[in-house]
N, C-alpha and C positions, 0 to 999 in steps of 0.2 A: 282046266289046266291051272296048276298053282303058280302064284306070283314068284318071280326070281328072288332069291334071298338077297337082302341088302345089308351091308355092314352098319348102316345108319337106320335109326327108327324114323317113322313118318314125322314125328315132332322135330327131330334134329335136322330134317331136310327143309323145314320151313325157314324163311328169312329170319335171322336173329338180329337183335340190336347189337351195335358195335360196343365192345368193352374197351373203353379208353383207360389208359393208366391214370390214376388219380394220385396227385402228389400228397403224401401224408404229412400232416403238420407234425413236426418233431418236437413239440413242446415249446415252452416259453424261453425267452432269452433271460440270462442273468447277467446284468451289466454292472460293472464296478467303475466308479469315477473317483480316482484318488485326488488328493490335494496336490497342486503343482508346487514343486520345490525349486524349479529353475529360477535364476536371478531375475527379480522384478517381473515375474510372470503372474498376472492377476486374473487371467481369463479362465473360464471353465467351459467344458464341452456341452453340458446340458443345462438349460434353464429349468426352473420349477414347472413351467408350462409344458415343456418337452417331457419331463418326468411324468407329469399327469397323463399326457397322451400315451406314453409307453405303458404305464401301469394299468390304464383303462383297457389296453389290449392284452392284459394278462402277463406282461413281462415284469421281472423284478429288477429294481435298481438299487444298488447299495452305494451310498455316497460317504466319503470320508468327512468327518466333522470339520467345518470351516473351509471346505473346498470352494464354496462360492463366495466367501467373504470379500475377496478382492473385487468382485463384480457386484457387490452389495446384494447378494442373495444369502439369506440367513438359513441356518439348519432347520428352523421352524418352517420356512417357506418350502423347503424340500420335503420335510416329513408330512406337512399338510397335503403335498401333491402325491404322497404315496411312497416316497423313498424310504429305505432303511438307512438310518444314520449310525455310523460307528466311528470311534476314535482309534480303532485298531487298523493300522495301515496294512498289515499282513493279511487281514481278513478281506480287505478291499481287493488286494492283488491276487487273492485266491479265487476270485470270480472267473468264470470261463471266458468272459468277454470284457476286456479293459478298454476304457475310452479316456484318452489324454490329449492335451493340446501339444505340449512339448514331448519329444521322444523320451522314453524311460531311460533312467541311468542304469548302469550295470547292476547296482545294488537293488534297484527296483525290479529288474528282470529276474534276479535271483529269487525274489519273493513270489514270482508267478509259478503257477502249477505247470507241469509239462502238458503239451497239447493245447495250451490256451490260445486265445486270439487277442491281438492288440490292434486298436485303430488309433493312430496318432500322427503327428508330423514325422517325417523322416529326417529332414535337415541333413542331407548327405555330407555337406561340408564339415559338420561338427562331429560326425561319427568316427569310430575307430574300428579296426578289424576285430577287436575283442567283442564289440557289440554284436556283430554278426555271428561270431563263433558261439556266443551265449545263446542267441536265438536258435542256432542249429542244434546245440546240445540239448535244449529244452523242447525241440521239435515244435516251435511256436509258429503260428500263422500270423503274419503281420501285414497291415495295410497302411500305406502312407497317404494321408488325406490330400496332400498337395499334388498327388499324381492321379487322383480319381477324376474321371471325365464324365460330363453329362451327355445327354443324347445328341447335343449339337457339337460335341467334340471339344468343348471348353473345360477349363479346370475350375469348378464352382468355388472351392475353398480359397484358391489363390485369388480369384477375382473378387470375392467378398472382402478379403483382407486388404487387397489393393485399393478397393473403393474407399475403405476407411482411411488407409494411409494417405491417399490422394487428397481427400477432403480435409483430413487432419493437418496436412502440411501447410495449408493456407491459414487455418486457424492458429497454428503455432507461429507462423510468420507474423500474423496480426498482433499476437501477444508480444513477440520479441521486438516489434517496432514501437511499442508503447514506451513513454518516458519512464514509467514505473520500473521497466526492465532495462533501463539505460539505453533504450533504442533511439532512433532518430526522430521519434515523435510524429510519425506519419500515420494517418488513419486510413484503413481500408474503407472504401465507401466513396461513391461519386458525389462529393459535396459541391454544391453549386458554386461556380467561380473558382474552384480549386482543381488544378490538374490531377487526374486520377493516378493512383499508384501503378507503377510499371512492373508487371510480373513476367518473368521469362521461364518457360517450362521446357526442359530438355527431355524428350521422350513422349511419344503420343500413344502410349499403351493405356491400360486401365487407370494406373496411378495418374498419368498425365491428364487423362480425360476428366477425372473427378477433381483434380486440382484446378483445372480450367473452369469446370462447372462452378466450383465454390468461389473462385476469384472473380468470375463474371458476375455471379450473384451478389458479390460485395462491391461491384462497380469498378473493378480494376481494369486496366488496359493489359491485354495478354498477348504474348508472342510464343508460338510453339515451334520447336525445332525437332526434326526427326529425319532419318535418312530414308524412311519408307513413305513414298507418296501415297500409297494405299491407306496407311494409317492416318496420315494427315487429312486425306479426303474423308475418311470415316469419322474422324473426330469432329470435323466441321458439320457433317451430316447429323451426327448424334447430338451436337449442341445446338443445331438449328440456326446457326448464323455463321457468316464468314468473318475471319479475323486474320491477323498476320501469321503466316506459316512459312517455314523455310527448311531447306535441307541443311545438314550440318557442314557449312563452309566456314573455316576459321575466321576469315575476314568479316563476314556478316555476323557471326556469333560474337566476335569481340566487340563489334559496334553495339550489339544488343546488350551485352554485359555491361558496357560503360554506362548505358542509360538506365538499366533496370534498378529497382529498389529491392526486389526479391528474385532469387533464382532457385528453382526446384529441379533437382537432378533425379530423373526417374527412368534411367536406362538400364536394361538388363543385358547380360551377355550369356554365353554358353557356360563357361566355367567361372568367369570373373567379369564384372561390369567394366566396359571400356572407359578409359579416362578421356573425358570430353573437354573438361575445363582445366587447362594447365595452370601452374602456379603463376606464370607470367600474366595470364589472362586475369586471374584473381586480383593481381596488383593494380589492374586498371579499373577495378570496380569502385563505386562510390564508397566513401567512408560511412560506416553504419548500415550498409546494405546487409541483407540477410540471405545466407546460402543454406538450403536444406537438402541434404543428400539422402534421399529415400533408398538409394541403391547401396547404402553402406553395408547391408548384410551380405552383399556380393563383392565387397571390396571398395565400393564407392566410385562415383564417376567424376569427382573433383580431385585433383592431385593433392590438394591441401587437407582433404578429409582425414579425420582420426576418429575412431569409435568413441562415443560418449555414452553416458547412462541417463536414466530418467531423473536421478538425483542431481546430477551435474551435467545438464544436457548440452551446454554451449561452450565454445571457446572462440577467441578472436584471433584472426590471422590477416595481416595486411589491411587491418581496419574493417574487415568483413566478419560479421557474426556467423559462425558455423554451427549448425545443429545436425549432429550425426548419430542419432539414437537408432540402433538396428530394429527395435521392436516397437514401432510407433503405435500399432493397434492396441497394445497393452495399456497405453495411456488412457484409452477409452474402453476399459475392460468390459463394461456392461454391454455396450453396443456390439463389441467384437464377440462377446459370448453369445448374445442373441443371434448374431449373424451365423456363427459356427453351428449353433444348436439347430437353426433352420435347415442347415445342410445335412447334419447327422440324422435328425429325427426321421425323415422319410426313408433314408437308407436302412435304419434300424428296424422300422416297421415292416419294410419290404423283406428284410432278412428273416424276420419272424414269420411273415406270411409264406415265404418260400420254404420254410422248414429248416432254416439254418444257413450259415454263410456259404457252405459248400454248394448248395443249390443256387443261391444268388449269384455266385461266381460263374456258374455254368451259363446262366441266362443273361447276365448283365456285363457286357463288354467294358463299360465305363468303370465299373467297380473292379473288374479284373485288372484294368490298367494300373490301379492303385496298389495291387498286391505285390509285395516284394519278397515275402517269405511264405512258403506253403508247407506246413508240417516239417519245418526245419530245413527245407530245401530252398535255396536262393533262386528267385524267378525273375529278377530284374536285371536286364543287360547293363544299364548304365551304372548300377551299383557294382556289378561284377567287374566291369572295366575299370572303375574308379579304384577299387581295392584289390584288383588282380585276383579275383575269386572265380570259381567255376559256377555256372548257373544252368538251370533247365528251363525249357519253354513251358509255361504254365498250361498252354493248350494241350500239350502231350501228357500232362499230369492229371488234368481234371476230367478229360473225356474218356 
């Protein structure tokens, strides 16, 4: 009797190995790093070491001549690391992937090719509707690095720059108190037999923590005010010792302001920083005391604050020296550049490995939270609400 006919051969009926889909590498990244044109912006997104790591993985990096000059990285440093150097700004902006610190201007967006990608800060408060209309017209994909989250749900770029701003605020205060800067002649440092400098920090976030860390390291007496008991508890745990902490009660705050030599304002709000220290409170401070408002980029938390620049950073009001420069990390451009570069480089390498930004966005929720434009479609709800624009959910567009 003959065997029944089967639609499969004997070979096909044997167990087969599973064929999994393999992600194909879609070629190398071509990254353009233009020179920053924003006022007093000296930072750069990639250091020569980062360029070296990227070119070693087969990616191309084009850097505009003198882009790293403000952070003391020469064109030779970059070319030795494998970057292509050009003086032609349009050539840099024609790269498929642009990396910037400050958001691009309308003129810079016009130089970009349609369907390009830009990774930069968004700085929603300084944008205009025309900026988003230009992105839409050119069908650009844009990522705001201050919205990118890491695997723990934190914002790595914001935290890195806040660490610098916090540490820097104490160093700036130490400079301003020196006689050479017409300060009150007090030295940070626990000198034997001399009462330590009193530092008051308002806000127990990252800026407050790093300001406290620096002030303690220099021997100062610190007091930290914040309305979040959890944050106050965390800051004591992180610094490994207990010190004066308090919630923001006007009577207690005024008492601390009268005694302190330095006050650091590091409070952030949703749309604007809340005013914590009123003008009347400032009038009660010591003559020659130093007030540093790190929240000035969000409007400032001292009522007497007015925006200043790196060239002319201070003014005096009620005998108190105010320092209200919005871009403190740019004062230490090299450190800030290395810090930003450390955040960008792993993301860029990952995008290369995944075969392009599209695939990275599929798999990396943290990177997806930084995306605010996808092929000319607005995908960020807060931007849409702020500018009264319509937006689409990125999860519906990508999958």
